[in-house]
N, C-alpha and C positions, 0 to 999 in steps of 0.2 A: 787786209786792212779791211777787213768787213767786207768787203767792195766796191774801196771809196778812197782807196790810194792807191799808189805805186812804189815801189821799193826800188831806187836806182842806185847802185852803186857805182864811185867811181873810183878811179887806181889800185889803189894797194888793194888787196888780197883778203882782209880782213872783212867781215862784211856784218852790218849792222843794221837792225831793224827797231822801228820803232812803230807799235801800235796806235793807231788814231782812231778809236772806238768810241763808244757811246757810253752820268747819275750826279739835297739839300740840307739843307742844316738848321738849326733853330738856331743860328745869331748869324744876326745882321740881315736887314731887307736887302730886298736886289729888286733894280729897276729892272723890268724885261727888253728886251733885244729882239727885233723882227734884221731876217738877212733872208737872201736866195740862195739859192745851191753852189756849193763850193766843189771846183777842179783842185785838186791836191797833189800829191807828188813828193817823195821824199827823195834828196839829192846827197849822196854822199861823198865830201871830196876827200879823195887818200885813201878809202877805205875801201875793201873789197863786202753737343749742345742738343739738339733734337734734330735726326738725319729726318727729311723729307725722303719719301719712301713711294714708292709709285701705285697707284691702285685705280684700273680700269673705271669704278664705278663712284668715283668723285664727282659730286654733281658740279656746274658751275655755271656762275651768273655775276649781272653788275645790279647796283642800285643806290638809289639817291636816295639820303632821307632830310626834309628838313621842308619850314615852312614857307612856302612863297612869300618875295618881300623878306626874305628874314637870312641873316648871316650865321652859321653851323659850320664848326669845324671838328675834324677827328684827330688824335694824335695818337693815340696806341688802341691798340683793338690786340684779345687772347683766347683760345678756345675754354670752353664750358666743359665738364665733366659729362654732359648730353650731350657734344656733338654741337651745341647752338655756338655761339662767341656774343661777346661783352664789349662794346666801345665806350672809350670815353672822350672825352674834346669841351668844348663850350660855346655857346650860343648866345649871339647879340638881337636886344630887342630892338625896340625905337630908336635907341639912342649907342655909341658906343662904350657910354659908362654903365649902359647898364646889359652886363655881359656878364653869364653865369656859369657855372660848370655843368655838363651835359653828359650823362649817362643810359645808355642801352644796351638792353641783352634783345638778340636776335635769334634764330633757329637755324639750322644748318641750309635753308635755301634762302635764309635773310629777309623772311616776315619777323616783324616784330611781335616780342614778348610785353616789354615795358619800356618806357622812358623815364627819367628824371631828370629836372632842373634844379640845382643847389646851389647857394652861393648868398650875399647880401641882399641880393634883388632891386630891382625898382630905380626909377632914371638918378643917377647921379651916384649909384650906389658902389661904383668902381668895377672895375675889369677883375673876376675869380675864373683861372683856369684850371680844368685837370689835365694832367700830362702824360701821366704812366699810369699802368696797372697790372696787378700778378692777381691769377683766380690762384685759390685752393680745392682742395679735393671736395670741399661738399659744395662749391659754385658758387662761394662767397668771395667777393673783389674788395680788393685796399689798394684804393688812390691815391695819387700825388700830386701836386700842385703848388699853387700861390692863390691866396687871398688877401682881398683889400681888406685893410683894418680902417686907416683916416689917413688924411693929408695927402702924401704918394708914400706911406711904407704898404709893405706887401711882408704877409708872412707866410712861411712852409706850411703846405694844408696837406691832413691826410685825413678821406674819409673810406669808410667801409658801408657797403651795401651786401647784404645776404640775398643768395639766389632768386628771391622771388623779388629783389626791390626797395624791400624795407632796409630803412637806411639803419646801421645798426652805429658807425660811430661820425663822428663830423670833431676832428682833433686842431689845432692847430701849436707848431710848435716854432716859438720869434723871439726874439728880442726887441732891443730897442728903435733897432733899424730895420733894414730891407734884406729879407731872406725867402729864399724861393726854393721850391723842389722842382727836380725836372725827372729822376729816372728811380722806379723802384724795384730791385729785387727780392728774392726769395733764396737763403741759405741753405735748403734743403733741412737745415735743423728746427724749423717753430720759428724761424726769428726774419729780420725783414731789414734791408739796408736799403735808404733812401740819400741820393744824391744831388745836390742841388750849387746853391752858391748863399755864403752871406756877408752880411753888412757889418753884421750885429758883434761875431765873434772874430775872434782872431786876430792877427798882425798887420794881416791889411796894407801890404806894403807898396800895394796898387791899388787899392782901393776895393776889392772885394775879394774874397778866398772862397777856392772850395770847400762843401759842407759836406760831413758824412755823417749820418745817424743810422745807430743799431740800436733795431727796436725789437721787444718782444713779441709773442705771439697775439698780443692786447693791446699791441699798438704803446705800451709804456716804453720808455726810453732807457734804455742798457748804457747806453754810450756817446759822446758826440766827438769828434774828430774834426778838425780842421784843417787846411794845406794852402800856404800862399807859396805862388810860383812867381812873384815881384809884379804882376800884371791885375787889370781885372778878371780875374779866375774863375769857372765856371767849371761844376762838373758833368758831364755830360753823359758816362756810362758808368757800368760797375759789372762785375763778373765776379761773384765769388765763388771763390775756390774751395775743395776739398778740406784743406789743411788749417782753413780758419784764415787765410788770407785776403785781399780784396785785389782785384784788376785797376783800375779804374783812369778814364780817359777825361781831361779835361781843356776847352778853350780859353786862351789868354789873350786878351784883348789889347794891344797896346798902343792902338790908337784911332781913332773913328768910329770908338765900339757903339754898335747896334746898329750901322747904317752898312750901305750900299760898298762904302770904302772903310771900313774895318778893316784892321789888319791884325798880327799877333801871330802867334806860334801854340802849338797843342802840345799836350806831354801825356805819354804813360806812364803810369806809375805803381808799384807792388807795394801795398801798404798790410801789418800784421795788426789784429783785433784792438791793438792800444792806439793805433793812430803813427806808426814810427813806418818811416819809407825805407824798405828793403831795396827797391831796384828803383831807378827813373828813367827815362828816354827823353828828349827833347826832341821836336819836329819844326824848326826854323828858317827852313832852308827858304825864300824866297816872299814874298809878301804876307800871304795867309795863307795859313793848314789849321782845318779845323776838319778833327776826330768824333763822332759824332756816337760810335757804336763797336761794341765788342762780341764776337761771337766765337763760341767755342766749338773749335774741330775736331771728329771722331780720330784723329792723330794725337789727339794732344795738345797741340798748337792754339792761334787764335788769329782770325782774323778780325782788322781793323778797317771801318769803313768811314767814310769821310769826306772833303774837297780842298784843292786847294789850286792855288795859284802859280806854282811855281813853274809849269811849262806851259800859260796860258798869259794872256795879256793882262793885267791885274786892274779891273779888279774883276774882268771874268775865272774862273775855276773848271773844273774839271773832276768828275769822279775818281776819289782815290782810294785804293784799295794795300794794304800792307799784308802778308802772309805770314805769321812766322812759327817759330816749330815750337818747343816744350820747355824750350830758354829761351824763348823771344828773341831768339835770331834770325835774322829777316830770312826766311826762301824765297819769297817776289814781289813786286812793288810795281803797279798796274795805274795810269792811268785812264780814263776811258770819256770822249767827248769832243766834241767841235771847239775848234780856236778860234774863240773871241766872244762864245758863247755862257750861258749858265747852266753849267751841268755837277749835279754833287748827290753823294750816295749819303743813303739812309741808313738802313740793315743789311744784313744777311743770312742766309740760311744756310747750310749744308746740305749735299745731297750724299747719298747715299756709296755713291761713287768716287765721291771725295770732293767735286764739284761746287757749286754754290748758286742758290739763286740771289741776287743783288735787287735792292728797290731802290730808286736812284727818280729824281725829277730829272727833267733833261731839255732845253731849246735846241736841240740836234736836229729831231724831226719838226716840222713848222710848216701847216697849209692853213690855208681860212676857216677849215673845220676844228683844226686842232693848232690853235695857236699861242705864241709864250710858252710857256711852263706846263711841259705834258708827263702825265705817268712814266715810268721807263722799269722795265724788266730784263736783269739783264740774265742771262743762263751761264755758269762760267766752268769749265773744267778745272781738272786739280792744278794747274799752273796759272789760271787766270785767263786762260786765252778763251776768246768769244765763242760760244757755239749757237745761240739764237738770243734776240734779242722783240720785245714787242714793246707797242707805246698805245695810251688811251689819254683821251683827252677832251678841251671843249677848246672856243676860242678865246678863253681869256686862262687865268693862273690858275693849275692844276696839280697839284703837290702831293705825294704819297707821304704820310709821315710813319708808318707802322707795317710789319710784313712777317709771318708768323706762318711754319707746316702746321697743318691739318693730321688731324687721324685717318683721316679717309687717302692722304696723300696729296691734296691739292694744296694750293699757299690762299691764304687770305689775306688782303693787301687792303689800308684804311688811309684814308686823308680826304681829300677833298675836292669841289669841281665848280672851277669857274669863280675862282674868287677874284676882288680887283687887287688886290695886292696880295702879300705876305701879312698875315696876320698877327704875329709877334712883335710887329715893328712897325706895320702901317695898317691899319685896321681900319677898316672902313665898309659903311652900311652897303649892302649887296645879297643880289636873290645867289648866294655860294650856300651849297648843300654840302653835308658829309658824302661820301664819295666811297663805296665799299666795291671790289670786285674781289669774287673766288674765283679762281683760275688753276685751271687743269696742270699737272705735273708740265705740261707740255706749253705752260702759257694760253691755254687756249680756254675763249670765253663763250658759252654758249649764246649767239646772238649779236658777238662783235666781230666785223672781221678781221681780218691779222691787217694790220699796217707796216709793209715794210718801207723800208728808208728806200727814197727813191734812187734811183742811181742817176749822174748824169750825161746827157749827150753826148758830152764835146769830152773827146781823149784828148791828152795829150801825149806826143811820141817826142823820143829823147837820143838824139843821137851824134856820138857812137856814143856807145854804153858799157864800161865806165868811161868817166870825165876825166880830164886829166885837166885841159887847157881851155878849149872850146869846144862847145856842139851846137850846135841847131833844135831849138824846142817848136813842135810842127804842132799844130792843134788841130782834129779833124773838122772845126769847122770856122769859117771865115771872122776875125776879131781884129780889125778895121776898130782904131779906139782904143782898144785896153791894152796893158801890158802885165806883166809878172810879177807880183814881190817875192823877194826872197827872205825867207826869214830862217833866223839860225833859231836852231833846239830851246831855245829859251823864248824863242818867240817874239825875239828883236830885226827889225829889218836891218837887210845885211844889204840888199843892191836892186835895185827897180832895172824892168827889160822890157823895150818897149819892140809893142808887135806889130808887124809889116804884109794885112792879108791874113794870114794862117801859119805867120812862121814867126819867131826870134832867135836872135842869137845870143848865147851863154857864153861869157869870156870870164876864166875862174880870177883873173888879174891876182889880185892880192889875198882873196878869200884863204882864210883857214882851214885844213883839214876837216872835216864834221860831217853832221847830217843838217839838209837843210829841207825848209816847206817852199813849195812855190802855191803862191794864190794867185789865180787870174782874175782881175779887177778889169772894171770901165769906170767911171767917174766915180768911185770911192763904192762902189757897189759890187760883189764878191760873185762874181759867175757862178 
């Protein structure tokens, strides 16, 4: 359990293991949560794409980009043919409504080559966002997002910049109501796919539909498609397949849309080139399920990345990964994070040994210097087990929103540093900067000390083990005034056990067979 928990079997010979490890969404804002360290034990009652390759020459660095007393965010990044990188996002001027798209090119060491600001511009002009990009063989970049038009209406936006920063295209694709672009991908045949949402087209039985646009190399529309899943539906990822079909994920909001208490389900569907759905899977266990990205696996399968409240206390959420084979059958499902905190997955990159790098946001590790949300990088093996993790961040909200493998064997991760709130739904003026980390294949970054998860000083001993009817819970420290909270596998409180000195007595009573989590608390504070 990554050194932070103990599996305790009680009763029958079967063995059940749950891993409590440590990952953000673009849907629904999140209030930050503070907390202390946690003592965790597991009670089992009645139970016994582009592959990242290693290179020793990969330079590593971290850099922040932005102006003092201004707010800048990066949402996507990609490598250029010359080994440099291009970033896209948005920046806010003196007012929230003076928000424009932002694009920058940097070299392999992170030094700026050029920057561009594009949008309606000026006070009251509206919020223009650039959220996803692709780079072609010439170094030109095609970027999608949404642009403010008038009243409260936004339109799907597409811009293209040459390798030297020359603006080549600035186009809108929209109807009479609000439409947004979220993700763009190239299909390998000179065409592009943009996925977002629309209130202008489709049946919209839930108020908004997934919108997919197929464009030619010039950005002209070949075909558009809408998909209605009965909620406020938003496309979040697309993976073009060699046979001309498209794998798409969508987040479907059913209540409290766009807020911390947002509820809903996600879908994964396969569509052909004219919009027929060939297969569909719905993820609706628990109040909140958000699929944010699809990554192709070298074995022909896929990895789905997102966050879920299925095994947490809503509205908190955990990093959520689902590995599927080439026929879309589950191979494994994992969650990572700390109970009661906001941890969420953004994207993943496959490794040469069949494992994964996963980019996430996390509140699992917090300190005065790294508080609220922090950047989280997980290195997993082929079965989803954690090999190592890395954290970066500052005293406020730091969120990564993009990860890509680089040609020199490293990783480029982009997002923002020290934001006051979730930029998509809680924009606020503040000195937030674009934050970019170029990491080595082991997660190391020159000049940044490795931050490890601090170990809990207190340890809990359970005797006897396995437990049948009664056991003593002994803590390595005095715990007067504290108590154990016993939670079931869904996070629901099942019992409370008072501590006397360093000992508590656990009695099974009427608790059914299963796996339980122990939390040691005093005056509502997790110890």
